[in-house]
N, C-alpha and C positions, 0 to 999 in steps of 0.2 A: 594617532590622534582620533577621537570619534567625537561626536557632537552630541550635545546635551540631549537631542531628541533620541540618539542612538543608545548612549547609556541609559536613557528612561526604558525604553523599549526592554534592552539587555536585561535591566533589573524586575520588569514585569514579568518576562520570561522565566528567568530562574526562580522566581518567587510563586509562581503558578505551580500547584502540585498536579502530579497525575491523579485524572478522573474519568469516569467512565464516558463513553460516547453519549449525546445526548439522543432521546426519540428522534425518528423511528429507529435509528442505527442501534443494532445489538450484536454483541462478540457471538461468532462464531465455535462453538464447542467453548467457550466460556474461558479459553486458556490459549497459550501460545502453542503451536506445532513445532516440536525440534526437530532441525534439519541440519545437519551437521556440515558445513563447508559450503552454504549457500551461497552461490555465485548470483542469482538474477532471477526474476519471476516474469510471466506475462500473461494477459488473460485471453481466452478463448469463450465460445457457447456452445453448449452440449447439444447437439443435432436434433435429439428426441425430447430432452424434458426443458431447454430454452435456457436453465441456470448457467449462471457465469461458471466458468473452469478457470482454477488459477494453474499454470505450468509453471515447474520448479525446476530450475537447472543448478546442480550441485556437483560436488566433487564424486559423489556416489551414483550420478546417471540423473535421469530425468523422473520428475514425478507427476501426476494430474489429480488434483482435488476438486470436488466439489464445493463451491463458495457458499451454497445455502446450506450444507449439510457438514462440511467439512471432512466427508468422506473421501479417503483415496481411492481415486477411480481407475488409474493406471499407475504402471511402475516399470522403467526400464534401468536396469543396472549397469547396462553394459551398451550404451548407444554407439553407434558409427563414431568414432574418433574424428571423424570429417566433419561433423556436426552437432557433435557433443557440448560446443559451448558456440556462443554468437558471434563470436569475435572474426570467425572464417567466412562470415557473411555480409555483405555491404548494407544490409537492412537490419542486422543484428537480431536475425531470427534463428530459430531450431524447429526442426519439424515435429508436428504435433504425435503424439500418440495416443493409444486407447479408441475413444471413439472419435478422435479428432485426428486421428493417423494421417501422417501427410501431409496436413495442413500447417503451412508455416505459422510460426507465432513469435512475435517479437518480443525480444527478452531484454529487461531493464534492470540494471544492476551493475557488477563490477565492472564491466565491458562498456558501460556508457547508457544511450536511450536513456526513456524516462516513460510516465505512466501520466494518465490524465490527471490534472491538478483541479479541476472542476467540474461540475454535472448540470446538466440541462437547467435544474432549478435552483442552483446558487450555492451550492456548497463547495467550500474551496477548503484544500490542503496544503499546508507550507511545512518545508523542513527549516529549523533555526537551530543555529549552532552559537550561543550566549557563553557555551562553556566548552569551545571546541577542544577534544573531537568527539563529545558527547552531543548526541542531536536529539531535538525534541522534534515531536510531530502534532502539528498544530492544525486543529479541524474548525473551522468557523462556518458562519452563516452569513451568506451575504457577502461575504470577504471583508468581513469584521476582525480580521487577525490582527492588526496593528492597532486597534481602537480599543477603549475600555478596558476594564479588567477582566480575567479568565471568569470570575464568581455575576459578572453581569449579562452571563448569556450571549455573548456574541462569538467566542471563542473557546475551545476546551482542548488541555493540554492533554492528549490520549495515550502518547507515547515518549517512552523516555530512553534512549538506547546509551546505557553506561556498561554492557558487559560484554559488548560485542560491535562489529562493524556494521554500520548502516551500508545496506544496498539501495532500497528503493520505497518508495510510498507512493500511492496514489488510488485513484478511481479506476474500476471496469470502464468500457466506454459506456454500459448501458446508464451507467450510476448506479447499481444496485449493490456493488461491493467496494468496500474499502480495503487495501490490504498495505502492511507494512513488512519489509523483510529485511532481515540482519543476516550477518555471517552466520548464525546459529538456529534463526527460529524463522516462522510465519506467522503473523496474527493478521485474521480477519474480521472485518465488520460486515453485515450484512442487512438490508430492507426492503420491503415492499416494492413495488413497480413505482419510480417516481413519476411525479407530475413535473409541470413546468412553471408552477408556481413558486414563488420566492419561500425558502423556508422561513419558519417561524422566528421570530427575532425578538426578545425581549428589550423593551424599551428603559 
């Protein structure tokens, strides 16, 4: 039995269409990157460019993507079986590859763990399931995911996983990248260096 308030929230999320993420967020490559058998993802920083990197762990090995350009910067199709998945490590890490070779990267996804849900300047990401097992990813400004309508400018339904299993959603530690991973693909958004001001919220 759910409360009237919970029912209204459920109806609000079900009614909200998928929309583009608001400024200053922009999609990376304007499309989802297909990755079969995706198990989890984690973030790192490129030691030279300073770009956010996204490490992907899948049934086909490990991959590393530049979160600004979407370029695949490294690939390991045959990682060490003892470190190929994060469940063998108490911190849920896998060793990095390419420009971050040997650096442990925490992986969130099928085996547990999580990504940052907030940024220093007030963006928040929530995962809601009003029609479980289909998950929706909600991006909000100043934590307004549960108030007002999506059209009111406080929150945006940016992703709906209806075709594969949800794995993880969240921000990079820098707050410059937002990632959503499912069992079949990776979707990224990026933005310029954030400030610590509150994001703009329409009244």
